[in-house]
DRENMAR-807757 format. One record per residue (C-alpha): residue number from 1; x, y, z. Coordinates in steps of 0.001 Angstrom, whole numbers, plus 524288, in hexadecimal, padded with zeros to 5 digits. Example, Ala and Ser with C-alpha at 12.3 -4.5 7.8 and 13.67 -1.06 7.14 Angstrom:
# DRENMAR-807757
+-----+-------+-------+-------+
!   n !    c1 !    c2 !    c3 !
+-----+-------+-------+-------+
!   1 ! 8300C ! 7EE6C ! 81E78 !
!   2 ! 83566 ! 7FBDC ! 81BE4 !
+-----+-------+-------+-------+
END
This chain:
# DRENMAR-807757
+-----+-------+-------+-------+
!   n !    c1 !    c2 !    c3 !
+-----+-------+-------+-------+
!   1 ! 80000 ! 80000 ! 80000 !
!   2 ! 80B38 ! 8091C ! 80378 !
!   3 ! 81220 ! 8068E ! 7F67C !
!   4 ! 80572 ! 8083A ! 7EEF2 !
!   5 ! 80326 ! 81558 ! 7F599 !
!   6 ! 810F6 ! 819B6 ! 7F217 !
!   7 ! 80EF8 ! 81636 ! 7E3C9 !
!   8 ! 80214 ! 81D9F ! 7E31E !
!   9 ! 8083B ! 829B0 ! 7E93A !
!  10 ! 8142E ! 82927 ! 7E063 !
!  11 ! 80BD0 ! 82814 ! 7D40E !
!  12 ! 802D8 ! 83322 ! 7D867 !
!  13 ! 80E5B ! 83B74 ! 7DCC9 !
!  14 ! 81533 ! 8399E ! 7CFA4 !
!  15 ! 8096F ! 83F27 ! 7C88D !
!  16 ! 80858 ! 84A88 ! 7D1E6 !
!  17 ! 816EF ! 84D11 ! 7D1B4 !
!  18 ! 816D4 ! 84DAB ! 7C2D7 !
!  19 ! 80D2F ! 858D3 ! 7C43D !
!  20 ! 81610 ! 85F0E ! 7CE82 !
!  21 ! 821FA ! 85D99 ! 7C5B6 !
!  22 ! 81A87 ! 863CA ! 7BA7F !
!  23 ! 8168F ! 86F25 ! 7C345 !
!  24 ! 82445 ! 87108 ! 7C8B9 !
!  25 ! 82A0C ! 870F8 ! 7BB00 !
!  26 ! 81FBB ! 87A27 ! 7B58F !
!  27 ! 820C2 ! 883CF ! 7C0BE !
!  28 ! 82F4E ! 88651 ! 7BE30 !
!  29 ! 82E72 ! 88CB7 ! 7B09C !
!  30 ! 821B9 ! 8937F ! 7B464 !
!  31 ! 827C2 ! 89943 ! 7C0BC !
!  32 ! 83498 ! 89CDF ! 7BA0D !
!  33 ! 82D0F ! 8A446 ! 7AFA3 !
!  34 ! 824C3 ! 8AA92 ! 7BA3A !
!  35 ! 82FAF ! 8AFE7 ! 7C2E6 !
!  36 ! 83C0B ! 8AE37 ! 7BA2D !
!  37 ! 8476B ! 8A4A9 ! 7BCAC !
!  38 ! 84E69 ! 8AD11 ! 7C6CF !
!  39 ! 84261 ! 8AF7B ! 7CF43 !
!  40 ! 83EA1 ! 8A11D ! 7CDE4 !
!  41 ! 84C09 ! 89DB8 ! 7D370 !
!  42 ! 84960 ! 8A6E3 ! 7DEE5 !
!  43 ! 83C10 ! 8A083 ! 7E0CF !
!  44 ! 84219 ! 892DF ! 7E11A !
!  45 ! 84C4E ! 89735 ! 7EAF5 !
!  46 ! 84250 ! 89D70 ! 7F41A !
!  47 ! 83995 ! 89179 ! 7F2FD !
!  48 ! 844BE ! 88847 ! 7F66B !
!  49 ! 84866 ! 890A7 ! 80241 !
!  50 ! 83A5B ! 88FF3 ! 8074F !
!  51 ! 83B1E ! 88117 ! 80671 !
!  52 ! 845C2 ! 881D7 ! 810E6 !
!  53 ! 83AFD ! 88532 ! 81A9D !
!  54 ! 8359E ! 87763 ! 81929 !
!  55 ! 84155 ! 8725F ! 820CB !
!  56 ! 83C19 ! 878F6 ! 82CFF !
!  57 ! 83259 ! 86DDD ! 82E81 !
!  58 ! 83E25 ! 865D0 ! 8330E !
!  59 ! 83944 ! 85A03 ! 82B7C !
!  60 ! 82C24 ! 85A72 ! 83294 !
!  61 ! 823FC ! 857B1 ! 82672 !
!  62 ! 82C32 ! 84BC8 ! 822D2 !
!  63 ! 82B97 ! 846C5 ! 830C0 !
!  64 ! 81CCB ! 84874 ! 8309E !
!  65 ! 81BD9 ! 840F7 ! 823E9 !
!  66 ! 82275 ! 834FF ! 829A1 !
!  67 ! 81B86 ! 83577 ! 836D3 !
!  68 ! 80E38 ! 836F2 ! 83056 !
!  69 ! 81111 ! 82B40 ! 82783 !
!  70 ! 8150B ! 82354 ! 8336F !
!  71 ! 80866 ! 826BD ! 83A79 !
!  72 ! 80063 ! 822A1 ! 82E98 !
!  73 ! 80807 ! 815DF ! 82D6F !
!  74 ! 8049E ! 81322 ! 83BB7 !
!  75 ! 7F670 ! 81701 ! 8390C !
!  76 ! 7F720 ! 8219B ! 8438E !
!  77 ! 7EE39 ! 82BE7 ! 83D78 !
!  78 ! 7EDCD ! 83499 ! 84999 !
!  79 ! 7FCA0 ! 83543 ! 84A19 !
!  80 ! 7FD11 ! 83875 ! 83B91 !
!  81 ! 7F346 ! 84384 ! 83DDB !
!  82 ! 7FB9F ! 84894 ! 84916 !
!  83 ! 807A5 ! 8489C ! 84059 !
!  84 ! 8003A ! 850B5 ! 8363A !
!  85 ! 7FB03 ! 85A66 ! 84051 !
!  86 ! 8080D ! 85BCA ! 8474F !
!  87 ! 80F87 ! 85DD0 ! 83A99 !
!  88 ! 80630 ! 86871 ! 83610 !
!  89 ! 80734 ! 86F40 ! 84343 !
!  90 ! 8160A ! 86E9B ! 844A9 !
!  91 ! 818C5 ! 872CD ! 836A2 !
!  92 ! 80F1F ! 87E1B ! 837D4 !
!  93 ! 8164C ! 88348 ! 843D7 !
!  94 ! 823B6 ! 880A5 ! 83E1B !
!  95 ! 82168 ! 88705 ! 830E8 !
!  96 ! 81A44 ! 892AB ! 836A4 !
!  97 ! 8270D ! 89583 ! 83D98 !
!  98 ! 82EE3 ! 892C1 ! 83134 !
!  99 ! 82607 ! 89BCD ! 82952 !
! 100 ! 827B0 ! 8A6C9 ! 8331F !
! 101 ! 83673 ! 8A509 ! 833FC !
! 102 ! 83854 ! 8A43B ! 82541 !
! 103 ! 82FBE ! 8B049 ! 82333 !
! 104 ! 837CD ! 8B84C ! 82CC8 !
! 105 ! 84481 ! 8B3B1 ! 82672 !
! 106 ! 83F23 ! 8B6B3 ! 818E2 !
! 107 ! 83CE6 ! 8C4F6 ! 81C98 !
! 108 ! 84B66 ! 8C679 ! 81F77 !
! 109 ! 85122 ! 8BEBB ! 81420 !
! 110 ! 85689 ! 8C578 ! 80819 !
! 111 ! 852C5 ! 8BBBF ! 7FD99 !
! 112 ! 85916 ! 8C398 ! 7F2AD !
! 113 ! 86643 ! 8C2A3 ! 7F952 !
! 114 ! 86470 ! 8B487 ! 7FD57 !
! 115 ! 860D1 ! 8B009 ! 7EF93 !
! 116 ! 869A0 ! 8B9CB ! 7E8A1 !
! 117 ! 85EB3 ! 8C049 ! 7E0CB !
! 118 ! 859DF ! 8CE2B ! 7DE07 !
! 119 ! 8584E ! 8D595 ! 7EB21 !
! 120 ! 84B5A ! 8DB43 ! 7E665 !
! 121 ! 84551 ! 8CDAA ! 7E705 !
! 122 ! 846F9 ! 8CC4A ! 7F5D1 !
! 123 ! 8397A ! 8D193 ! 7FA03 !
! 124 ! 83289 ! 8C8B0 ! 7F052 !
! 125 ! 83A9B ! 8BCE0 ! 7F462 !
! 126 ! 8375B ! 8BF1C ! 802B0 !
! 127 ! 828C2 ! 8BF1B ! 7FF87 !
! 128 ! 829F1 ! 8B2E0 ! 7F71D !
! 129 ! 831A6 ! 8ABC4 ! 801A0 !
! 130 ! 8277A ! 8AF9B ! 80BDA !
! 131 ! 81C80 ! 8A9F4 ! 80378 !
! 132 ! 82435 ! 89D68 ! 801C2 !
! 133 ! 82703 ! 89C83 ! 81067 !
! 134 ! 818B3 ! 89DBF ! 81439 !
! 135 ! 81352 ! 893D7 ! 80A97 !
! 136 ! 81E84 ! 88A53 ! 80C85 !
! 137 ! 81CD0 ! 889D8 ! 81B44 !
! 138 ! 80E11 ! 8882E ! 81A18 !
! 139 ! 8100F ! 87D89 ! 80FF6 !
! 140 ! 81972 ! 875F2 ! 818C3 !
! 141 ! 80E39 ! 8745B ! 8226E !
! 142 ! 80416 ! 871B1 ! 817D1 !
! 143 ! 80CE5 ! 8672D ! 811DD !
! 144 ! 80AD0 ! 85EAA ! 81DF6 !
! 145 ! 7FE93 ! 85A13 ! 816D8 !
! 146 ! 8066D ! 85578 ! 80AF6 !
! 147 ! 81072 ! 84EEE ! 813D5 !
! 148 ! 80570 ! 847CA ! 81ABF !
! 149 ! 8000B ! 842D9 ! 80DBF !
! 150 ! 80D87 ! 83DDB ! 809FA !
! 151 ! 80F67 ! 8374C ! 81739 !
! 152 ! 801FA ! 8310A ! 81580 !
! 153 ! 80766 ! 82B04 ! 808EF !
! 154 ! 7FF54 ! 83432 ! 80074 !
! 155 ! 80A5C ! 83C31 ! 7FA26 !
! 156 ! 802F8 ! 83CED ! 7ED38 !
! 157 ! 7F862 ! 84501 ! 7F3F3 !
! 158 ! 802E6 ! 84E1D ! 7F936 !
! 159 ! 8084B ! 84F08 ! 7EB5D !
! 160 ! 7FAD4 ! 852E8 ! 7E63C !
! 161 ! 7FAF4 ! 85E6B ! 7EF8A !
! 162 ! 808D2 ! 8628C ! 7EC1B !
! 163 ! 806A7 ! 86106 ! 7DD7B !
! 164 ! 7FA26 ! 8690F ! 7DE3A !
! 165 ! 80216 ! 873CE ! 7E4AE !
! 166 ! 80C0A ! 8736B ! 7D996 !
! 167 ! 80167 ! 87415 ! 7CF32 !
! 168 ! 7FA5D ! 87F85 ! 7D59E !
! 169 ! 8073D ! 886D5 ! 7D778 !
! 170 ! 80AE3 ! 884C8 ! 7C93E !
! 171 ! 7FDA3 ! 889B2 ! 7C4AB !
! 172 ! 7FE4E ! 895AF ! 7CD6A !
! 173 ! 80C39 ! 898F2 ! 7C91C !
! 174 ! 807E2 ! 897D9 ! 7BAF6 !
! 175 ! 7FC92 ! 8A122 ! 7BDCC !
! 176 ! 8064E ! 8AA8B ! 7C40D !
! 177 ! 80EBE ! 8AA6A ! 7B7C8 !
! 178 ! 802DE ! 8AEAA ! 7AFEC !
! 179 ! 7FE07 ! 8B91D ! 7B953 !
! 180 ! 809BF ! 8BED6 ! 7C0A0 !
! 181 ! 8181D ! 8C20F ! 7BEB5 !
! 182 ! 822B8 ! 8BA3B ! 7C5B1 !
! 183 ! 81F63 ! 8BB52 ! 7D432 !
! 184 ! 826DB ! 8B2C2 ! 7DDD1 !
! 185 ! 81C84 ! 8B5B0 ! 7E827 !
! 186 ! 81168 ! 8B03F ! 7DFD5 !
! 187 ! 81A12 ! 8A4BC ! 7DC4C !
! 188 ! 81BEF ! 8A1F7 ! 7EAD2 !
! 189 ! 80D39 ! 8A207 ! 7ED40 !
! 190 ! 80ACE ! 89901 ! 7E195 !
! 191 ! 815B7 ! 88F63 ! 7E4A8 !
! 192 ! 814AA ! 88E5A ! 7F36F !
! 193 ! 807AD ! 89441 ! 7F78A !
! 194 ! 7FE79 ! 88C9B ! 7EEBC !
! 195 ! 80398 ! 87EC8 ! 7F1D2 !
! 196 ! 8039D ! 88223 ! 80057 !
! 197 ! 7F56F ! 88694 ! 7FFF6 !
! 198 ! 7F191 ! 87A58 ! 7F854 !
! 199 ! 7F7FA ! 87154 ! 80263 !
! 200 ! 7F0C1 ! 877E7 ! 80D96 !
! 201 ! 7E37C ! 8771F ! 806E1 !
! 202 ! 7E515 ! 868E5 ! 802AB !
! 203 ! 7E9F1 ! 86465 ! 8100B !
! 204 ! 7DE60 ! 86AD0 ! 816F6 !
! 205 ! 7D4CA ! 8644A ! 80D8D !
! 206 ! 7DB28 ! 856C7 ! 80DA8 !
! 207 ! 7DC28 ! 85651 ! 81C84 !
! 208 ! 7CD42 ! 856D3 ! 81C88 !
! 209 ! 7CC5A ! 84A44 ! 81494 !
! 210 ! 7C95F ! 83D90 ! 81BA7 !
! 211 ! 7D655 ! 836DD ! 8183A !
! 212 ! 7DEA6 ! 841FD ! 81D8A !
! 213 ! 7D606 ! 847F0 ! 82812 !
! 214 ! 7DBD3 ! 83E50 ! 831CF !
! 215 ! 7E914 ! 84500 ! 82FE5 !
! 216 ! 7E421 ! 8531A ! 82FB7 !
! 217 ! 7EC1C ! 85BAF ! 838ED !
! 218 ! 7E5C0 ! 86044 ! 8457C !
! 219 ! 7EA53 ! 867B8 ! 8517B !
! 220 ! 7E65C ! 85C5D ! 85A5E !
! 221 ! 7EF59 ! 8530F ! 852EF !
! 222 ! 7FB97 ! 85B62 ! 8547A !
! 223 ! 8057F ! 853D5 ! 85CA1 !
! 224 ! 8122E ! 85B59 ! 85E3B !
! 225 ! 8182D ! 84F3C ! 8645C !
! 226 ! 81889 ! 84985 ! 8568B !
! 227 ! 82196 ! 85476 ! 85221 !
! 228 ! 82D79 ! 84D69 ! 8577F !
! 229 ! 82970 ! 84132 ! 85023 !
! 230 ! 8283F ! 848A2 ! 8434F !
! 231 ! 83469 ! 85119 ! 844F0 !
! 232 ! 83CC1 ! 84573 ! 848E5 !
! 233 ! 83B04 ! 83FAE ! 83B6B !
! 234 ! 839CB ! 84CE2 ! 834B1 !
! 235 ! 84729 ! 85103 ! 839CF !
! 236 ! 84D92 ! 846B3 ! 83151 !
! 237 ! 8468B ! 84C20 ! 82566 !
! 238 ! 84AA9 ! 859D4 ! 82977 !
! 239 ! 858FC ! 8561E ! 827F9 !
! 240 ! 85674 ! 850C5 ! 81A46 !
! 241 ! 84EB8 ! 85D02 ! 816B6 !
! 242 ! 859FA ! 865CB ! 81B1F !
! 243 ! 8630A ! 85E85 ! 811E1 !
! 244 ! 85943 ! 86080 ! 806D3 !
! 245 ! 8589C ! 86F09 ! 80A43 !
! 246 ! 86748 ! 870B3 ! 8089E !
! 247 ! 86804 ! 86886 ! 7FC3C !
! 248 ! 85C46 ! 86DAD ! 7F4B0 !
! 249 ! 8571C ! 87A5F ! 7FA7B !
! 250 ! 86346 ! 882CD ! 7FC98 !
! 251 ! 8673A ! 8813B ! 7EE6B !
! 252 ! 85D97 ! 88B80 ! 7E956 !
! 253 ! 86311 ! 89609 ! 7F264 !
! 254 ! 8711C ! 89288 ! 7EED1 !
! 255 ! 86E33 ! 892DA ! 7E037 !
! 256 ! 866CD ! 89FBD ! 7E167 !
! 257 ! 871FB ! 8A64C ! 7E8BA !
! 258 ! 87CFD ! 8A0FA ! 7E04B !
! 259 ! 876F0 ! 8A039 ! 7D2B5 !
! 260 ! 86A78 ! 8A867 ! 7D367 !
! 261 ! 85BD7 ! 8A52D ! 7D426 !
! 262 ! 85AEC ! 8A135 ! 7C5D5 !
! 263 ! 86441 ! 895E6 ! 7C889 !
! 264 ! 85AC8 ! 89122 ! 7D306 !
! 265 ! 850BD ! 88FC2 ! 7C829 !
! 266 ! 85A59 ! 8880A ! 7BFC0 !
! 267 ! 85DB3 ! 87EF7 ! 7CB03 !
! 268 ! 84F8E ! 87C8B ! 7CED7 !
! 269 ! 84A60 ! 87983 ! 7C139 !
! 270 ! 8556A ! 86F9A ! 7BFD9 !
! 271 ! 85241 ! 869FE ! 7CD2F !
! 272 ! 843F3 ! 86887 ! 7C94D !
! 273 ! 8478B ! 85FD6 ! 7BDC7 !
! 274 ! 8503D ! 8569C ! 7C582 !
! 275 ! 8471D ! 85788 ! 7D13B !
! 276 ! 83D04 ! 84FB3 ! 7C998 !
! 277 ! 8444F ! 8432B ! 7CD40 !
! 278 ! 8440E ! 846E9 ! 7DBA8 !
! 279 ! 835A4 ! 84A1F ! 7DA48 !
! 280 ! 832AC ! 83C95 ! 7D4CC !
! 281 ! 83A27 ! 8362D ! 7DFEC !
! 282 ! 83279 ! 83E20 ! 7E9DA !
! 283 ! 825A9 ! 83997 ! 7E3B4 !
! 284 ! 82A0D ! 82BA1 ! 7E638 !
! 285 ! 82FE0 ! 82DFF ! 7F3B3 !
! 286 ! 824FB ! 8363F ! 7F98E !
! 287 ! 81AB4 ! 82B75 ! 7FB38 !
! 288 ! 82550 ! 821C7 ! 7FF27 !
! 289 ! 829BD ! 82A49 ! 80AA6 !
! 290 ! 81D3F ! 828DD ! 8128E !
! 291 ! 81B65 ! 81ADC ! 80DD2 !
! 292 ! 828E4 ! 817DE ! 8136D !
! 293 ! 824B5 ! 81DC2 ! 82076 !
! 294 ! 818AD ! 81511 ! 8202F !
! 295 ! 820D0 ! 808FB ! 81CBF !
! 296 ! 82AFC ! 80BF6 ! 82737 !
! 297 ! 82084 ! 80DAC ! 831A0 !
! 298 ! 81A8F ! 80094 ! 82DA6 !
! 299 ! 82848 ! 7FA44 ! 82CC1 !
! 300 ! 82647 ! 7F6A6 ! 81E7B !
! 301 ! 834EA ! 7F69A ! 81B7E !
! 302 ! 83441 ! 7ED83 ! 80FA9 !
! 303 ! 82B73 ! 7F759 ! 808A0 !
! 304 ! 8350E ! 80252 ! 80BE5 !
! 305 ! 840A6 ! 7FA98 ! 80669 !
! 306 ! 8392D ! 7F786 ! 7F9EC !
! 307 ! 835B6 ! 805CD ! 7F7A5 !
! 308 ! 843BE ! 80A26 ! 7FA97 !
! 309 ! 84934 ! 80143 ! 7EFFF !
! 310 ! 83F7A ! 806CA ! 7E61A !
! 311 ! 842CF ! 814C0 ! 7E9E3 !
! 312 ! 85147 ! 8122F ! 7E7ED !
! 313 ! 84ECD ! 80D2F ! 7DA24 !
! 314 ! 84670 ! 8192A ! 7D719 !
! 315 ! 85126 ! 821E6 ! 7DCA3 !
! 316 ! 85B2E ! 81C00 ! 7D36F !
! 317 ! 85272 ! 81F6B ! 7C7D3 !
! 318 ! 853E0 ! 82DC0 ! 7CB73 !
! 319 ! 86226 ! 82DDD ! 7C700 !
! 320 ! 85FF2 ! 82B1B ! 7B86C !
! 321 ! 853B5 ! 83395 ! 7B8E4 !
! 322 ! 85B92 ! 83F4F ! 7BDA9 !
! 323 ! 865FA ! 83CB3 ! 7B343 !
! 324 ! 85B5C ! 83CB3 ! 7A8D1 !
! 325 ! 855AE ! 8496A ! 7AE2D !
! 326 ! 86313 ! 84FB0 ! 7ADAE !
! 327 ! 86485 ! 84BB7 ! 79F67 !
! 328 ! 8575F ! 85129 ! 79B01 !
! 329 ! 8571E ! 85CF5 ! 7A430 !
! 330 ! 85AE3 ! 866F1 ! 7997F !
! 331 ! 84EFC ! 862A6 ! 791A4 !
! 332 ! 84653 ! 86340 ! 79DD3 !
! 333 ! 84AB2 ! 87124 ! 7A0F3 !
! 334 ! 848A2 ! 8756A ! 792E9 !
! 335 ! 83ACC ! 87001 ! 7922B !
! 336 ! 83740 ! 87479 ! 79FEA !
! 337 ! 83CF2 ! 88228 ! 7A0DF !
! 338 ! 840A5 ! 885CB ! 792F4 !
! 339 ! 84BA2 ! 88FC3 ! 79326 !
+-----+-------+-------+-------+
END
């Protein structure tokens, strides 16, 4: 049953991710034409810096994902509900503080100097960064719903929500290109505000449905004693996430300072092409994560070994795939972005 559920989620996620890939590829030329390559590079850099704020959850969301899956495997619905309620509560407090701190810091930062761009852009960049801060922090809390779906071995449903956000953002950005001139502020509302609002609305509606009402967060179900349980596991994820921060997120700031914002655009469009392989692997790995937690809790080690061997074979296929992508990448760039 567990394997069958994984296959269904992988197939559904592939279809949804194809839509996401299409949206992410389409949004690049549309946005570049909307704000120009240099300002798009600035936008990418600011967006990547905002992502750093996610590390202030100290791995809490990942810890919640595993603990929730464990509770479901043990058929302890009340404990699962308490994990949901406690996670919502703790992340709301935590990211309210993060939002306030980042907003204060933003008012003192000179973004033009930090990113090595025109000094006249600093007031606009401060406003854009503030918009991104607000929606990002709210979305971190709202995303607990998607994490719960994934932990409940329903990652395809979480993908539906995320893909819908991409589609709506793409449509709104296209409308902006037809009705306004290149505004980074409007771009921030379209890219971060709309998906955040969608997640909140959908989570409120779905938590009223019979299948998910049993997990709906409530004040009575908050148990701060569970925080230690979640953070204990989340702390290990936090270390991994810090490594990812240094490897992938700092690069945009370094490139902007040393080579200019336009080079950030060049780097990121290249990364998007080769990132398709990573994206495919994540489609496969996402449903397996929570299924592994379920199998481990039930001591089904033979199933875990079988899946590991298959994953290793799939991983090896990535090497020739990346080599092929490298060979055809000039053609891809030409068809995708033109000149």
